[in-house]
C-alpha positions in Angstrom: 0.0 0.1 -0.1 1.6 3.5 -1.0 1.2 6.5 1.2 1.7 10.2 1.2 2.7 12.0 4.1 2.7 15.7 4.8 4.8 16.8 8.1 5.2 20.2 9.5 8.0 20.4 12.0 8.3 23.2 14.1 10.9 23.0 17.3 10.3 25.4 19.8 13.2 26.9 20.3 15.8 29.7 18.9 18.0 27.4 17.1 14.9 25.9 15.4 16.4 26.0 11.8 19.1 23.8 12.3 17.1 20.7 13.5 14.4 21.4 10.6 17.4 21.0 8.2 18.8 18.0 10.1 15.6 16.5 9.9 15.2 16.7 5.8 18.5 15.9 5.3 17.4 12.5 7.0 14.7 11.8 5.2 16.0 13.0 2.0 19.1 10.3 2.6 16.4 7.3 3.5 15.8 6.8 -0.2 11.8 7.5 0.0 10.4 10.4 -2.3 11.0 13.5 -0.4 9.5 17.0 -1.6 9.6 20.1 0.3 8.2 23.5 0.5 8.2 26.6 2.5 5.4 25.1 4.6 6.1 21.5 4.8 7.8 18.2 3.7 6.2 15.8 1.6 7.3 12.0 1.8 6.0 9.1 -0.5 6.2 5.4 -0.4 5.3 1.8 0.8 3.4 2.2 4.0 5.6 -0.1 6.1 9.1 1.9 4.6 7.7 5.7 5.3 6.4 4.5 8.7 9.6 2.7 9.8 11.8 6.1 8.5 9.5 8.7 9.8 9.1 6.7 13.8 13.2 6.4 13.9 13.7 10.1 12.3 11.1 11.7 14.3 12.1 10.1 17.8 16.0 11.1 16.8 14.5 14.5 16.1 12.7 15.0 19.5 15.4 13.6 21.3 17.9 16.5 20.0 15.6 19.2 21.0 14.0 20.5 24.2 10.3 21.3 23.1 8.7 20.9 19.4 5.5 20.1 17.3 5.1 17.7 14.3 2.0 18.1 12.5 1.7 14.8 10.1 -1.2 14.2 7.4 -1.2 10.9 5.5 -3.5 9.8 2.6 -3.8 6.4 1.5 -2.1 6.8 -2.1 0.8 8.1 -3.8 0.2 11.8 -4.5 3.8 12.6 -5.6 2.9 13.5 -9.0 -0.5 15.2 -8.2 -1.1 18.2 -10.7 -3.9 20.6 -10.2 -6.6 20.4 -12.8 -8.1 23.6 -13.1 
């Protein structure tokens, strides 16, 4: 089963940018399809593989910061090729 995940990672501390960059670099290195924009990061791939990578990398990211938020949306399908029809 293919999934698409949208993540918004928000460390609640002064050095937030470093944490976000490190998190995205880890996701890119996973071999999954990863797309970024100024507001969020999207990850696409097989459910088990995506969830395993996210579980590992979210835990590491949380361990490296004092406080933070992570918003996550999941869609059951690979939406990486989505193009608006209007």
